[in-house]
C-alpha positions in Angstrom: 0.0 -0.1 0.0 1.4 3.3 -0.9 2.1 6.1 1.6 -0.9 8.2 0.3 -3.3 5.3 0.4 -2.2 4.4 4.0 -2.8 7.9 5.0 -6.3 8.0 3.5 -7.2 4.6 5.1 -5.9 5.9 8.4 -8.1 9.1 8.1 -11.2 7.1 7.1 -10.6 4.7 10.0 -10.3 7.5 12.5 -13.7 9.1 11.1 -15.4 5.9 11.3 -14.3 5.4 15.0 -15.2 9.1 15.8 -18.8 8.7 14.2 -19.2 5.3 16.0 -18.4 6.9 19.3 -20.7 9.7 18.5 -23.5 7.3 17.6 -22.9 5.2 20.8 -22.9 8.3 22.9 -26.2 9.5 21.2 -27.7 6.2 22.0 -26.6 6.1 25.6 -27.9 9.7 26.0 -31.3 8.7 24.3 -31.7 5.4 26.5 -30.9 7.5 29.6 -33.6 10.0 28.6 -36.1 7.4 27.9 -35.2 5.6 31.3 -35.8 9.0 33.1 -39.1 9.6 31.3 -40.5 6.0 32.3 -39.1 6.7 35.8 -41.1 9.9 36.0 -44.3 8.2 34.8 -44.1 5.2 37.2 -42.8 7.2 40.3 -45.5 9.9 39.9 -48.3 10.5 42.6 -46.4 9.1 45.4 -45.5 5.8 43.7 -41.8 6.6 44.1 -42.0 7.0 47.9 -44.2 4.1 48.7 -42.2 1.6 46.4 -45.2 1.2 44.1 -43.1 2.6 41.1 -40.7 -0.3 41.4 -43.6 -2.7 41.2 -45.1 -0.9 38.2 -41.6 -1.3 36.4 -41.4 -5.0 37.4 -44.9 -5.8 36.0 -44.0 -3.9 32.7 -40.9 -6.2 32.5 -43.1 -9.3 33.2 -45.7 -8.6 30.8 -43.2 -7.7 28.1 -41.5 -11.2 28.7 -44.6 -13.1 28.8 -45.8 -11.4 25.5 -42.4 -12.7 23.8 -43.1 -16.1 24.9 -46.6 -16.0 23.7 -45.6 -14.7 20.3 -42.9 -17.3 19.9 -45.3 -20.1 20.9 -47.9 -18.7 18.5 -45.7 -18.6 15.7 -44.5 -22.3 16.2 -47.7 -23.9 17.2 -50.3 -22.0 15.3 -49.1 -19.7 12.3 -46.4 -21.9 10.8 -48.3 -25.0 10.2 -51.7 -25.8 8.3 -54.8 -25.3 10.2 -55.7 -28.9 10.9 -52.2 -29.5 12.2 -52.3 -26.3 14.3 -55.5 -27.4 16.0 -53.7 -30.6 17.0 -50.7 -28.7 18.2 -52.7 -26.3 20.3 -54.9 -29.0 21.7 -51.9 -30.8 22.8 -50.5 -27.6 24.3 -53.6 -27.0 26.1 -53.8 -30.8 27.3 -50.1 -30.9 28.4 -49.8 -27.4 29.8 -53.1 -25.8 30.8 -54.8 -29.0 31.9 -52.3 -29.8 34.6 -52.3 -26.1 35.5 -56.0 -26.6 36.2 -55.1 -29.0 39.0 -52.3 -26.9 40.2 -53.8 -23.5 40.2 -55.9 -23.7 43.2 -52.9 -24.9 45.0 -50.6 -21.9 44.0 -52.5 -19.2 46.0 -52.5 -21.1 49.4 -48.8 -22.3 48.7 -47.7 -18.7 48.3 -49.9 -17.7 51.2 -47.8 -19.9 53.6 -44.7 -18.1 52.4 -45.7 -14.5 52.8 -42.5 -13.5 54.6 -40.7 -13.9 51.4 -42.9 -12.4 48.6 -39.8 -10.7 47.0 -38.0 -13.9 46.8 -41.1 -15.7 45.6 -41.4 -13.2 42.7 -37.8 -13.3 42.0 -38.0 -17.2 41.9 -40.7 -16.9 39.2 -38.5 -14.7 37.1 -35.5 -16.9 37.6 -37.5 -20.1 36.7 -38.8 -18.6 33.5 -35.2 -17.5 32.7 -34.2 -21.3 32.6 -37.2 -22.6 31.0 -37.2 -20.0 28.0 -33.7 -20.7 27.3 -34.6 -24.5 27.2 -37.6 -23.6 24.9 -35.3 -21.6 22.4 -33.3 -24.8 21.9 -36.4 -26.9 21.1 -39.0 -24.5 19.6 -37.7 -24.9 16.0 -39.0 -28.5 15.8 -41.7 -28.3 18.4 -40.7 -31.4 20.0 -42.4 -32.8 23.1 -39.6 -31.3 25.3 -41.2 -27.9 24.4 -44.4 -28.7 26.4 -43.0 -29.3 29.9 -41.0 -26.1 29.6 -44.1 -24.2 28.5 -46.0 -25.7 31.3 -43.3 -24.4 33.8 -43.4 -21.0 32.3 -47.3 -20.9 32.5 -47.2 -22.0 36.2 -44.4 -19.5 37.1 -46.4 -16.7 35.3 -49.5 -17.4 37.2 -47.5 -17.7 40.4 -46.1 -14.2 39.7 -49.6 -12.9 39.1 -50.8 -14.2 42.5 -47.8 -12.9 44.3 -48.0 -9.5 42.6 -51.7 -9.1 43.6 -50.9 -9.9 47.1 -48.2 -7.4 47.1 -50.0 -4.3 45.9 -51.8 -3.6 49.1 -48.5 -3.1 51.0 -47.4 -0.4 48.5 -50.3 1.8 48.3 -49.4 5.6 48.3 -51.1 7.8 50.7 -54.6 8.7 49.5 -54.6 6.0 46.7 -57.1 3.1 46.2 -56.4 -0.3 45.0 -58.7 0.4 41.9 -56.6 3.4 40.9 -53.3 1.7 41.7 -54.2 -1.5 39.7 -55.3 0.6 36.8 -51.7 2.2 36.6 -50.2 -1.3 37.0 -52.5 -2.6 34.2 -51.8 0.2 31.8 -48.1 -0.3 32.2 -48.5 -4.0 31.4 -50.6 -3.2 28.4 -47.9 -0.9 26.9 -45.0 -3.0 27.8 -46.8 -6.1 26.4 -47.4 -4.4 23.1 -43.7 -3.4 23.0 -42.5 -7.0 23.8 -44.8 -8.5 21.3 -43.5 -6.1 18.5 -39.9 -6.9 19.2 -40.9 -10.7 19.4 -42.5 -10.5 16.1 -39.7 -8.8 14.5 -37.2 -11.4 15.8 -39.4 -14.2 14.6 -38.3 -13.2 11.1 -34.7 -14.1 12.0 -35.6 -17.4 13.7 -38.0 -18.9 16.1 -35.8 -19.0 19.2 -34.6 -15.4 19.1 -37.7 -14.1 20.8 -37.2 -16.6 23.6 -33.6 -15.5 24.0 -34.7 -12.0 24.4 -37.2 -13.1 27.0 -34.3 -14.7 28.8 -32.7 -11.2 29.2 -36.1 -9.6 30.1 -36.9 -12.2 32.9 -33.3 -11.8 34.3 -33.9 -8.1 34.5 -37.2 -8.9 36.2 -35.5 -10.9 38.9 -33.2 -8.1 39.8 -36.2 -5.7 39.9 -38.2 -8.1 42.2 -35.2 -8.3 44.6 -35.2 -4.5 44.7 -38.8 -4.2 46.0 -39.2 -2.5 49.3 -38.7 -4.7 52.6 -42.3 -4.2 53.7 -43.6 -6.3 50.9 -42.5 -9.3 53.0 -44.2 -8.0 56.1 -47.1 -10.0 57.4 -47.9 -7.7 60.4 -51.7 -7.7 61.2 -52.5 -10.3 58.5 -54.6 -13.4 58.7 -55.7 -16.0 56.2 -59.0 -15.8 54.6 -61.4 -18.2 52.5 -63.5 -17.3 49.6 -66.5 -19.1 50.9 -69.5 -17.5 52.4 -69.1 -18.8 55.8 -66.5 -20.5 57.9 -68.1 -23.4 59.8 -66.7 -25.4 62.7 -66.3 -24.9 66.4 -63.1 -22.9 66.0 -63.1 -20.9 62.8 -59.4 -20.3 61.6 -59.9 -18.3 58.7 -62.1 -15.1 58.1 -64.9 -15.2 55.3 -65.1 -12.4 52.7 -68.7 -11.9 52.4 -71.4 -12.4 49.9 -70.6 -9.3 47.8 -67.1 -10.4 47.2 -68.1 -14.0 46.3 -70.6 -12.6 44.0 -68.2 -10.2 42.2 -65.7 -13.1 42.0 -68.2 -15.4 40.4 -69.1 -12.7 37.8 -65.5 -12.0 37.1 -64.9 -15.7 36.8 -67.5 -15.7 33.8 -65.9 -12.7 32.3 -62.5 -14.4 32.5 -63.7 -17.6 31.2 -65.3 -15.7 28.3 -62.0 -14.1 27.5 -60.4 -17.6 27.4 -63.1 -19.0 25.2 -62.8 -16.0 22.7 -59.0 -16.5 22.5 -59.2 -20.1 21.5 -62.3 -20.2 19.6 -61.8 -17.3 17.4 -58.3 -18.0 16.7 -59.1 -21.3 15.0 -62.5 -20.1 13.7 -61.0 -17.0 11.9 -58.2 -19.1 10.5 -60.4 -21.7 9.0 -63.2 -19.3 8.0 -62.1 -15.7 7.7 -64.7 -13.1 7.8 -65.1 -9.8 5.9 -63.3 -11.1 3.0 -60.1 -10.7 4.8 -57.0 -13.0 5.0 -56.9 -15.2 8.1 -54.0 -13.4 9.7 -55.5 -10.1 9.1 -58.9 -11.0 10.6 -57.0 -12.4 13.7 -55.0 -9.4 13.9 -58.0 -7.2 13.9 -59.7 -9.0 16.6 -56.6 -8.9 18.6 -56.3 -5.1 18.2 -60.0 -4.7 19.1 -59.7 -6.7 22.3 -56.4 -4.8 23.2 -58.3 -1.4 22.6 -61.1 -2.7 24.7 -58.7 -3.6 27.5 -56.9 -0.2 27.2 -60.3 1.7 27.5 -61.5 -0.4 30.3 -58.4 0.2 32.4 -58.3 3.8 31.6 -61.9 4.1 32.8 -61.1 1.9 35.9 -60.0 4.8 38.0 -63.5 6.3 37.8 -64.7 3.1 39.7 -63.8 4.5 43.0 -66.4 7.2 42.6 -69.1 4.8 41.7 -70.7 1.7 43.0 -68.3 -1.2 41.8 -71.2 -3.7 42.4 -73.3 -2.1 39.8 -70.3 -1.8 37.5 -69.9 -5.6 37.7 -73.6 -6.1 36.7 -73.4 -3.4 33.9 -70.2 -4.9 32.2 -71.6 -8.5 32.6 -74.8 -7.2 30.9 -72.9 -5.5 28.0 -70.8 -8.6 27.5 -73.8 -11.0 27.4 -75.5 -8.4 25.1 -72.6 -8.4 22.7 -72.5 -12.2 22.6 -76.1 -12.4 21.8 -75.7 -9.9 19.0 -72.8 -11.9 17.6 -74.7 -15.0 17.7 -77.7 -13.7 15.8 -75.7 -11.3 13.4 -72.4 -13.0 12.9 -69.9 -10.9 11.0 -66.8 -8.9 11.2 -68.3 -5.8 12.8 -70.0 -7.8 15.6 -67.0 -10.1 16.2 -64.9 -7.0 16.6 -67.6 -5.5 19.0 -67.7 -8.7 21.0 -63.7 -8.6 21.3 -63.7 -5.0 22.3 -66.6 -5.5 24.8 -64.8 -8.4 26.2 -61.7 -6.4 26.8 -63.6 -3.6 28.4 -65.6 -5.9 30.5 -62.7 -8.0 31.9 -60.7 -4.8 32.8 -63.5 -2.9 34.4 -64.9 -6.2 36.2 -61.4 -6.9 37.7 -60.9 -3.5 38.8 -64.5 -3.4 40.4 -63.7 -6.7 42.1 -60.6 -5.0 43.5 -62.7 -2.1 44.9 -65.3 -4.5 46.5 -62.5 -6.4 48.2 -61.0 -3.2 49.4 -64.3 -2.1 50.7 -65.6 -5.4 52.2 -62.5 -7.3 53.3 -60.7 -6.1 56.5 -57.0 -5.2 55.8 -55.7 -8.0 58.0 -57.0 -10.6 55.4 -57.1 -8.4 52.3 -53.7 -9.7 51.0 -54.8 -13.5 51.1 -58.2 -12.5 49.7 -56.3 -11.1 46.5 -54.0 -14.1 46.2 -56.8 -16.6 46.3 -59.2 -14.5 43.9 -56.3 -14.2 41.4 -55.9 -17.8 41.3 -59.5 -18.6 40.8 -59.7 -16.1 37.9 -56.7 -17.7 36.2 -58.3 -21.0 36.5 -61.5 -19.7 35.0 -59.6 -18.5 31.8 -58.2 -22.1 31.5 -61.6 -23.5 31.7 -63.0 -21.1 29.1 -60.1 -21.8 26.8 -60.7 -25.5 27.0 -64.3 -25.0 26.0 -63.3 -22.8 23.0 -61.0 -25.4 21.6 -63.4 -28.4 21.7 -66.4 -26.7 20.3 -67.3 -27.0 16.5 -66.0 -24.2 14.5 -69.4 -22.5 14.1 -69.4 -18.8 14.9 -73.2 -18.5 15.7 -73.1 -21.6 17.8 -70.0 -20.8 19.8 -71.2 -17.3 20.6 -74.7 -18.5 21.2 -73.6 -21.1 23.8 -71.3 -18.4 25.4 -74.3 -16.0 25.5 -76.4 -18.5 27.3 -73.6 -19.0 30.0 -73.3 -15.1 30.3 -76.9 -14.5 30.6 -77.2 -17.2 33.2 -74.4 -15.7 35.4 -76.0 -12.1 34.9 -79.2 -13.4 36.4 -77.5 -15.1 39.4 -75.4 -11.9 39.9 -78.6 -9.6 39.8 -80.5 -11.9 42.1 -77.6 -11.7 44.6 -77.5 -8.0 44.4 -81.2 -7.7 45.0 -81.0 -10.1 47.8 -78.2 -8.1 49.4 -80.0 -4.8 48.9 -83.2 -6.2 50.4 -81.1 -7.3 53.6 -79.5 -3.8 53.8 -83.0 -2.3 53.9 -84.3 -4.7 56.5 -81.2 -3.9 58.6 -81.8 -0.2 58.2 -85.5 -0.5 59.2 -84.5 -2.5 62.3 -81.8 0.1 63.2 -84.3 3.1 63.1 -85.8 4.2 66.5 -89.4 3.3 66.9 
């Protein structure tokens, strides 16, 4: 190389290094600004002082990781194979993972309830477990072998265990003047945003290879483990807590657990129906729209539109959730159940693209508002000493309801009117039961008020 060429090469190398350093510096600066912006949002309204901000960030990381796992599994088990084979694979996934979870789910809440002094470590353990399992899945997902299913089952159980532990943790981190409804709305919104971001990253990585989304999830869950260990120490405190049961009464000569009352049980049943309908729609419409797209759309486009409608509905319901504290949450539960039943009836009689999108959006709104209303009722009816245990057990039962609904959705014939009609019957039945219970409790309150009046 001549002396002149060598000089030009050296100059170009120096320019490249300088530009690289400048780009890296700008990237670090942009990332730092983004981190500060996120921190301002999550730590606003006293959340930074109470420790709630750290839990919001943790939940965002958890939801992003779960979204990455879901996208990776969907690409492998559903979109990458013919419809008939996809139904068999998803049915096997449901059987090998969700069906055993239906047996384990009632045990998760009580088991975690016994280790209330180590909630931070329990949450960190769910993250560490998923770190290991998603790495195992990344190596086996390309051929969808049977080794994929035990790992997916473990991820599912760890994810639900996180949900139970997180619900039990929230009451310990309430900022002064805040309610559980408002706080859970903030946590849910953070989960929606981060879940959408995580799903977007996973979809992009899927173009490189089926295992890359899971490798990114490994990093995300690792970060979640660190965030879990950094939660405030009072998360582990059990001062003043006792266990509770979700039954209406606690019989026996020496009751050991406090009951939560008929209002909580009624709201939990209604939310169980809402959650079961959500699981039903997820499984039923996924296969129905792939085999029989509606509105002249491609199957992937139809499924995508329904997913967007459900996501928008959930976002709207969560955003409206903070208003529940100024209204009667019992009435909100009845209203959202009525709206969901009405949407299902309309979908059964007038099956088409518009009605399916309305059903999906209504289901999202109803599930979000119903859950936040249940939180408000628990806060109102359940003493603080047993509130944490009530949240843990209610979350477990709601997760189980989703599994039951998903199982029903996968075994039904792929007929839109038939499926939505059967779902409508179930929702209407639960609406009648809920309204009857509300009327009975209102009558009891009136009788107590009359008895308390001076004669």
